[in-house]
N, C-alpha and C positions, 0 to 999 in steps of 0.2 A: 415370612416376617413381614410386618406391617411397616410400612414406609411413610413416613413424614415429610413435609417439606417446610422446612424451618427457617426462615430469614433471620440471619445474624450477620453482624458487621465482620467483614473480612480483616479488617484493619482496626488500628487505635483510633478512633475518632477524635481523641483530643488533638490529632495531628492532622486532622482533614478539615477542609473547609465543608465538604459535606460527606453524608453517611452513604456509602455504597454497599448494598445489600447482596449477599449471594445465598441462594436456597442450597442448603447443605442437607442431604438426606441423613438422616439418622441410622446408624450400624449396631449390631449388636455387640461388639467388642470396641469400644472407642481406641484402643491402643493400636488398630489397624488403620487409622487416619495418619495421613503424612501432614504434619502441621505446616513444614515448609518442603515446597514442591521443587526439584531440580529438574532444570530444563536445559537442554544441550540443543543450540540451534547450529544448523550446517547448512552453509551456501559456499559457492564458488570462491569468490573472493569480495572484497569491499570495494565500492567506489562510491561515487557522489549521486549516482542514480536513485530513482524513487524507491524501489523496493528495499534496497540496501540502506538508504536513509530511514525508511520505516523501522526496519530490523533495528538499527544502531538506537534511534530513539526509545523503541520498547525496551531494549537492554537498559538504557539510561534510567528509564522511567519506573522500571520494576521495582515495588516494595522488596527488598531483600530478607525481610521477615517473613514474606509470602513465598516467594519466588527467587531461589538462587540461580542465576543463568550462567552457563559457558557458551564458548564459541568454537566451533570447527570450521577450518577453512579450507576448501579442498585444494585449492592452490594458495593464494594469498601472499605469495613471495614478493610483489613488486612493492615499489615505495609507497604508491597511494594507499594499497590496502593497507600496508603496516602502520602508515600514519593514522589511519582511522581507526584502529583497533580500541574497542571499549574496555572500561575498567572491570574486566571478568576474566577468568581463566581462559586462554586462547591456545589452541594448537593449529600451525599450519602444516597441511600434508604435502604440498608441493605436488600435487598430481594433476598434470596436464592431459595425460590419457588414459583412460578407465581401465585398460588391459595392458598388461606387462609388469616386469619385476617391480618398479617403482611403485605401482600402484600395490602391489601385492604387501611390499613391506610398508606402505601406508596404513593398510589395514590392520596390521599388526600394531602399528604404533596407536591406530584410533582405538583398538580394542584396550589397550594400556590405559589410554586418557579416560575413556568411558569408565574402566575399573576402578580408577582412582576417583573420577568426580560422581559415579554411581547415579547417573540421570534416571528420574522417573519418566521423563519424556524426551523423545528425540523429534524436533520441529525441522524439517528439511525444505529448501527452496530451490528452485530451478532444475532442469533436466538432469544434469550430469551429477549434481549432488544428490538427487533422488536416486539416480541408479547405483552410485557408490554407497549412499549413507542407508537407505531402507532395508537393503540385505544385510549390512554390516550390523544395523542396530538389532535386527532380529536373530541374527547368530549371536550377539552379545547377550542375548536374553532380556533385553530392553522390552518392556510390557507395552509401551503406549508410544505409537508412531504417528506424528502427524506431519500432512504433507500441505504446504501451501502453495495455491495456484490462483494467482490474483489477475491474470488475463483470461480472455474469452478463447484461447487456444486457435486463433484462425491461422496460424502459421504452422501448426503441427503436421508433420508428415504421416502418412501410414505407418512406418516404423516407429515412430514416437509414441502413436496411438496404440500400437500391438505392445510396446514395452510397459506402457501406462498400464495396461489391463493386467499383463503379468504381475506388476507389483501391487495392484488393487488389494489381494488379499492380505496383504503384509501391512496395510495402511489402515489404523483406526478411525482417524477422522480426516478429512479435507477440509482445509480453511481458504476462506476466499474473502474477497472484500467488498462484495456488491451482490445485490439480488441477481443482477444479468449473470454474473460469474457462477452463481450457484445453478441458475437455470441451464447454462451451458455444460456445466460438469454433470448434471441430472441427464441431459438430453443428448449430448455429444458423446459423453464419456461413459454414460450407463451407470454413473454412481446411484446408490438409493439416496432418497431425500434426507433420511436421518443419519446419513454418512457425510453430509456437508453442512459445514457451519459458517455463518456471515458475520465478520467481525469487521468492521469498518476502520479505516486509517485514521489517524491522528494528524494534528499539525501544531508546530509552535506557533502562538499568537503572541505578536510583538506587545509591547506595553503601550506603544502610541504608534498612530498612522501619520504618513507624511502624503500632501496634496501632491498629486503629480503634475507634469507638464504635460505639453502637447504630443504625448506618445503613447501609441498602440503597442502593447508588449505581450510577447507570447514566449511561454518557457516550454520547450520540445525537444527532444532527440529527433534529428534529422533522418527520418525514415519514412516510407510512402504511407504507412499508416496514420502518420500524424497529419497528413494532407497540408503540407507546406506550400505545394504548388497552388492548392486552392486559396490559401492566404495570400499568395503574393499576386494572384489575379484579382483577388478582392481588394487588395491594396491599391492597385493600378486603377480601379474605380473610385475608391474613397480619396487618394490623392489628387486625382482629378477635380474633386469638389471642394478638397481642404488642403491646398498645397503647402500650407505651413506646418502641417502635421508630419509626423515621422513613425514609422514602424522599426521596432528592434526585437530581436529572436535572441533568446538564450538558450543555447543547446549544439551539440556537435553529432556528428553521424556520416555515415557512408554517402548520403546524397547532397553533402556541402557542394562539391564542384558544380553538380547538375542544377542544383537551387540557385546558386549564384550567376550561372549562366542563363538561366531563365530570369532572374531579376534585371539582368543587363539588356536581356531581349525585350522586355518590357518597358525599358526607358527608366527605371525606378531609382537608379544610382544610389547616392548616400542617402537617399530617404527611407530605404529599407536597408536597415543595417545588421548583419549576423555578427553577434558578439561571441560566439563560440561558447565552449564550457564556462560555465559560470559557476564558482565554489559558493558564493553568497547570494542565493536568489532573493532574500529579502531586500538586500541592498540594491539588486538591479531593479526590483518593483518600486523604489522608492520614486522614480522619476515617472513611471507609467500611469495613464490616468484610466485607460482602458485595457482590460486584459482579455485575451482571447485564447479559446482551444478550438482547433478546427478538425480534430481527429475524426476519422472515420470508425475507429472503433477504440473502446476503453473498457476497463474495468471500473474501478474507482481511482480518479484521476489526482495524483499528487498535486500536479499543477493548479487544478481548480480549488484545493483546498489552500495552496500557498495564495492564489489571488485573493481568496476570500480573507484569510488571516489577515493580509497587508492592507485591506480595507479598499479595494478595488472594485470597479464595476466590472461585472465579468459577462462576457458572451461566449457561449459554449455550445457545440453541436449536441444533437439528442441522441446520445450514445451512451451505453453503459450506465453508471450511476449519477450521471452529471444532472437530471432533472431533479432527481431525488435530493442530491446534496445540497444544491444551490436552493431549492424551495422557490419561494417568491422573491427572493434577493438577487436574481440574474437574469439574463436574456438567453433563451435557447432557440436555437435555428437549426434545420434541417441538415444533417451531414452531406457533404459533397455539393450544396447549393451555394455557388460563389456570389451569386446576386444577393441571395438573402443575407448572407454574411456581411456583404458590403453594406447593404441598407441598414442591417444593425448597428454596426460600427458607426456609420454616418449619422443616423438618429440620435446615438448617444453624445458624438462629439457636438452635435448641435444643441443639446440639452445639458448644459454643465451641471444644473441643480439635479437632473436625474441622475447623472454619474456620482454626484457626491451623496444622495440619498442611498443608491444601490450598494456604494462601497460601505457606508456604515452599517447597513443592515446584513450585508455580507459578514463584515467582520464579527457582529454580534452572534451570528448564527454559528460560525466557526468556533468562536470562543465558547458558546453555550454547549454544543453537541460534539465537536470534534476536535476537543483539546487532548494534548498527548497525556495527560494524567486520566482523563476519561478512558481513553483508547488503554492505557495500562491496567485500569482496574477490570475492563472487560476480558483482558487477557487472562488476568488473576484468577477471576472468577472461573473462567473455561478448564484452567489448568487444574483448580481444586477440584471442580466437578468430574474432570476425567478421571483423575488419580482415586479420589475418595468415593466414588460411587460404583460399586461392585455391578449394579445391574444397567445395562444400557439403556432399557426402556424408562429407567427412573433418572437418567441425567438430565439436568437442566442447564440449558447453554445461556449466556447472556444476549439481550436483544439489543441488536445494533440502532442506535437513534433514528436514522434516516431510512430504515427499511420501509418500503412501500406496504408490504403485507404484514411486517412483524415476525416473519419467519427466519428463526436463526438456528434452529435445530429442534430437536424433539423436546416433549414436555412444557410445563408452565415457564415463561420467559423470567429471566432476571428483571428486576426494576430498580433502575437507579433513584 
């Protein structure tokens, strides 16, 4: 059979600002195509963390004439998770241990749910959901299983790596949100290059931006990989030069007591404020002038996208996709280098005009490349080609806008 790559719109362009094209391979029998793709997402539970927010935004923004979503929560019984449930069919399985009678009953309930929803694709997040959901999907006869791995796997134990290898034959495609994530999956996990697809995150871009006050802000979980200890030490240097400024950090985690003790030992007092968990990050960022991400490891940082969308001058470490996402609209420093971080912050504080210029450029870049609608269109294109192209070598994946090499999967790229 001869295969043509024919660009045609995936949506009714009368309802769009732009026409987003999908390369659709021709098939001999058009009745074999699925005009609406059913995708069932499976995740441990819903929180306000980055991955969960990205999933909820994706479900919200998917065009229901192209993709019909459903959501499976491995646990999901807590109040926060329930309050965040999106507008689609949802099942809570209440599973907290993967082995036992409750898990077996949950597998039966999940089978009934999927029989009712009839998903074409099951997409799983996190380790426990993968261990439970991937075998369940295959036992239920679901043809397309997609796994999401957006971190670099720095914390995986030998046991987890072994389990991941055992699951590998049951996974059709692994999604990640950065080229560094793709490289890690290929090198560390042994996946073939055409089994990994990069689809970058999106962010809500507000209609207007606010000018910050004398605040350096950071949004991060309080874990060692985020290097808040380095930020505290950099803050000590900066505040000696600019005592009227203040640092504020939005985020919670196991390190909080340790970090507060370090703040007190450094004599920073109320000039370095831990805000705890913040439900509305854009509101937090309104008072921020300079936004910092001091991480030692990242895939594609949601915090950096939120900083850009809020129109803030961004300083980030040279890890993961930070350099690619920011382009020339932010400042990049070496990870773990507290002096360089302190100098970069100080230089921006001393240059208000540059702070404003970087913030405006960052917001424009976020709006052009990383809006939620553009992200949803890339996912829609991915699902359509996954389900409707029978030959793997003829599949065409969407190209992520910030990819350094343009590698997002096999075949010719989708162009927006």
